[in-house]
N, C-alpha and C positions, 0 to 999 in steps of 0.2 A: 385731322390729327393734331394733337396738342402736346407739346413738350413742356415740362416744368423747368423754368429757368429761375435762377436766384434773383433776389431783389436788386442787387447791383447790376446784373446783366440787363434786367428789364429797364432799369434806370438809364443805362447807356443807350439802349436801342430806342426807347421812347424819347430821350432827349435829342438824339440825332434826327428822329422822325419829326419832332416838333419844329426843327429848324429846316425842314424840307428835304432831308436826306433819307435814303434807305439804309438800313443796317440789319444784319443777320449774324447769328452764330454760324460758324462754318468749319468744315473739315472734320478732324478726328473727334471733336466733342459731339458733333451730330451723329457720327457713327456710333459712338459709345452710348449716347442717349437712346438710339434706336435698338441697341442691343441690351438695354436695361442696365447698363453699367454707369458708375459714377465717373464722369470725365476727369482726367488728370489736370487739364487746364482748359480754358475756354478762349477761343480766338473769335474775333468779331471782324466782319468785312463790311465796308460801307462805300456808298457813292460819294461821300464827302472827301474833298481833297485834304492833304495834310494841313494846309493853312485854315481851311474851314473847320477841321476838327479842333485845332488849337483855339479858334474863336469860340466854338460851341462850349468847350470845356475850360474856358479861360479862368473860371473861378475854382477849378479843381487842381489837385496836384498831378502834374504830368511829367513824363520823362521822354525826351526825344531819342529813344534808343535806336530807332532805325528809320528816322524821318525821311532820309533821302530815298528809301525804298517804300515810303508811304506808311510806315508803322509808328504810331504814337502809343505809348504805354500810359494808361490811366490808373492811378492808385486810389482805390476805394476801400476804406476800412482795413488798410494794411495789405490788401490783395492786389497784385498787378493784373491788369487786363490789356491785352494787345489789340489795338484797333487799326486795321490796315485798309487803305484805299484800294478800290478795284484797280487792277493793273494788268498790263500785258508785258511779258518779258521780252527783252530784246534778244539779240543773237548770243548763243552760248559758244564761246570760242575755246574754253578750257574744259568742256564737258562737266562743268560744275556750277558756274555762276553766269548769269546773263550780263552782257556788257552794259546794259541799261534797263530801266523799267519805265514803262510809259503808263501814266495814270489814265483811267478811262471811267466813263459813267455807266458802262454796260456790264451788268452782273455776269451775263453769259460768257463774255470775254475773260473775265477773271476766273470763272470756274473751269474754262477750257485749258488753262495752263497747269492745272493740278495733276498729281501723279496717278492716283487710282480712283476708280469710280466710287468706292466706299468712303473716300476722303473728299469727294467733290460735291457734296450736298451742303445746303445751308438752310437755316430756318429762322423765322421770326414770327411772333404772335399774329401780326397782321398779314404777312406774306405767306405764312404756312411753310411747308417743305418745298424747296426748289431742288429738283433732282433731274438734271438734264441728260445724265449718262447711265441711268439704270442702276445707281448705287444701292438703292433700297432692295431691288430685286437680287442684286449680287450678294447683299448681306443675307438675304433669306436663303439663297442657294449656297452660301459660304464659299464665295469665289473672289479671288484677287484678280482684277482686270485693269489694265492701264486705260487711262482716259485717251480717247482718240487712237492714234497710231503708236503702238508700243515702242517700236524701234526709235521713233522720233523722241518719245519721252525719255528713253534711256540714253540716247545720244546727247540730248540736251544736258542731262544731269545724271551721271553714272551712279551717284549715291542712291538713286531711286531703285536700282537693282537690289541693293542690300536692304533697303526699306521694305520692298515687296517680299523678300524672303523672310524678313523679320515678322511682318504682318502675318504671313502664312504660318509661321512657327508659333507665334503667340496667340493668334485667333483660332488656329486649327482649320484655316481655309485652304482650299486647293488653289493653285495658280492656273488661270485660264491658259489654254493651249498656246495661243498666239503670243500672249504675254511671256510665258515661259520660254518660248523659242527666241523671242527678242532678247531676253535676259542672257541666254547663252551666246547669241550672236554678238551682243555688245559687251560681253564680260571683260574683254581686254581693256575696256575703258575704265575699269575699276582701278587701274593703276594711277589714275588722276585724282583719286579720292585720298584725302589726307589720312594719315595713320590714326589720328585722334577720332575722326568720324567713323572710320572702319571699326575701331575698338568699341565705340558706343553701340553701333548696330549689332556687332558680333556678340557682345555680352547680352543684349536684349534678346537676340535670336536664340542663344544657348539657354536662356531662361524660359523659353517657350515650351508649352506642353507638347508641341510637335517638332521639337528641334531635331530629333533623330531622323524623322522623315526628310527634312530639308537637307541634313548632312548626307543622307544616302542618295538623294535625288539630284542635289546641286553641288556636290563636292568639287566638281570641275570649275564651277563659277566662283565658289568661295576661295578656291586655291589661287585665283588671280589676285584677289584682295589680300589674302593671307597665304603667301607662298609656303609657309611652314606646313600647310595642309596638303601640299603636292604629293607627298608619299603616304598619306593616311590610308590605311587599309580599311576602307569604309564598310566592307562586309563583316568586319570584326566588331563593329560598334555594338555593344550590348544595350539593353534597356537603360535609359537615363533617369528612370523614375527614382525620386527620392534624393537626387543630387542637385546642389545649388549650381548656378551658372558657372562659377569659377571652378567648381569641382568637375563639371562636365568638360571644361577646357583642359584641365590637367589629365583627365582620363584619356582624351584624344592623343595627348603627347605620350602617355604611357603605352599607347597602342602602335606607336611608330615602329616600323620594321627595321631590322639591322641594316638593310640594304639602301636605306634612304640616302639621297644625295647630300653631301656635306653642305651645299649652299642652298638647300631647299628652304631653310628658315630665314633667309635674308630678305628683308623687305626692300623692294625696289620701287622708287618713285617714277621710274621711266615707263612710258607706255610699252606694252608687250606687242610682239608681232601678231598679226591677225590669225595666225594658225600655229599649230604645234603645241599649244598649252591646253586647248579645249579637249582634254582626254576623256574618254568614256570611263570615268572612275567607277561607275557602278559595275562595270564588267572587269575591273582590274583583278588580276590574280593575286591572292593574298596568302598563299601557302607559306607557312613559317613566319607569318607577319606578327603573330602574337608577341607582345612584349615579354621580355625575360629579365631576370635580375642583372644579367650582364649588360643589358642596354640601359639600365637605370640612370647611370651618370651621363651617358650620351644623350638620352632624351631630356634629362634635366638641363643640359647645355643647350639643346635645341629650343626648349621652352624659354630659357633665359634670353637667347638671341631674339626670339620672336616677341617676347614681352618688351624688350628694349626697343625693338622696331615699332611696336604698337604703342609704346609709351604708356604702359600700365603704371600704376602707382608702385613705388618701390617696396612697400610692405607686402603686396601681393606677389611681386616678383621674387622676393626672398623666400616667402612662405611656399610658393610654388616650386622653386628649385629644391628646397628642403624636402617637401613631400615627395617629389619625383625621385630624389636621391635615395630616400628611405622607404619608398613604397613597397619594395620587394625584399626588405629585411626579413630575415628568418623569424617566423613566429612559432614558437614552441607550444603555444596554446596555454601558457601559464601567465601569472601576474608579472613576472620579471620582464617578459617580452613587451607587455603593455607599458610598464614603467619606462623601459628603454625608448619606446616610441614617444611617450610624453617627454622624456628627456631631450630627444632630438628635435621634436616638432612643436612642443608645448600643446596646450589643450586644444585650441582651435585647429591647428594643423593635424594633430593626431586623430581627431574626430573625422576630419575630411579624408585622411588617408584610409581609415577604416571603412568609410562610406564607399570610397572608390574601390577598395578591395572587395567589398560585398558586390558592387556592380560588376566587377570582373570575375566573380565567382571564385575568388581566391580565399574567401572565408564566408561565414554566415552571419546572420543578424544577431545571433547570440553573442558572438565575439564583440560586436559593437556595443551591445548592452553591457557586457562585462567591462568594457572600457568606461562607459558612462557611470557605472556603479563604482568603479575604482576612483574616478575623478571626484565623486561625492565624498570619498574618504580622505581627500587631500593628501595623496601619497608624497613621499620625499623623492623628488625627481630632479632637483637642482641643488647646487652647492649651498644656495641660500636657505634651503630647507633643512640642511644638516643641523643637528643639535650642538655641534662643535664647529669652531672656525680656526683661523690662523693663529689666534692668540693661544688657544689650548695646545696646538701643535708646536708653537714656538717654545712653550714652557716645557715640552717634552724633548727639546733639543733639535727640532727640525729647523732648517734654514733655507732661504732662497726657494729654488724650484721644488725642492723636496716637500715644502708645505703644500703647494698645489697638487703635487703627485699624491701625497698622503690623503688629502681631502677627496680627490677624485676616486682613489681606491675605496675609501669609506662609502662614498655615494653609490658606487656600483655594488658594493657588498650589501648596502641597505636595500637597493632596488631588487637585488637577488634574494632577499629574505634571509641572508646569512648572519645578519646582526640587526638588533633593534636600534631605532634612531633615538637613543638616550645617551647623554654625555658619558656616563660611566661605562656603558656597554661599548660605545665607539672607541673610547681611549684604550680600554682593555683589549679590544679586538686589534687595534693598531699595534699595541705593545707585543701581542702574541705574534704578529706578522714578522717582527724583527727577529 
């Protein structure tokens, strides 16, 4: 078997080999190569110690990004390549990070510490494929399986639970039975994972083609990392096809039932007790759990609290709150309703809201096409779009707050199609109002 590696990668491997060290590409890039995909990035593992790596590449531009953990970053033609010494992890005391790392010259020891079999393979032109844990076979069978003892892997680093769920969702792979059982048994340890890392894995998971399957099967596990999901009516989740990851997240909050606990969306960094939260969500009764207009503001508030806890970017937080607040606004099927949606949510938010409505069977694809066609016409949906402004209203005798009130009135009249957005028509319409 031969994998096609880039010139820079071949240069790194051959240079290390020329100095008496072994070097291989390792982990996810090997998995992607075997699946016929272009790797997102390439990691290299080597028998060379950090000091030996620095000596080998003394003439190159390097950055000691993680040198105490054995990682040297080599910059070639503007691209960074991480090269890491074989290592054995020390004791994990916080269920996330080893207390120390011990460098080793043994490749098998380095591969033994990795999370899943499909990520525990390495390759070099001279050494070929090294696959000590059946990763290639699991790739062919489309299985996510922990390396070694699953419970030990997840007890060491609880983030691996979310990574496994994410791989399953994005690759469309099943989770091996013992690995899945260990995920559920160790789920309480997810409370040790930082909000930032939870968010990264959560968004990638939601973007996966099999995200719905994971939500249905592992909602109890996910709810430990994201308590806002504790009251999610999983049986109500529709097809997520055609939705972006962030839109899928908002759809889940739109489905929250009115009986949800007020504190369900509070992120807690404290470890949870070993029992009581591992609920059989798939069997949860969900009668009356479908979201309603009356729940819109409450679910927007739940999302806001969860987004703050997960430390999402502020732009998405504000957009998400607005979308959930206006998701159930009355749609009369006319252009005015679409203009109002654009007024409240702007272009990006309005498109997302319509996509979510389609997913929830609240409207059809034609309505979304109507919105896109309207956007192409650049409708007047903001005060800045009006053909008149404060200057014209001041000339008519308007003062103070009455200017803003008059302009807002005209904007809504234009969106409703009751007056054309021309200066003469607008001012005449305003005079007639008096």
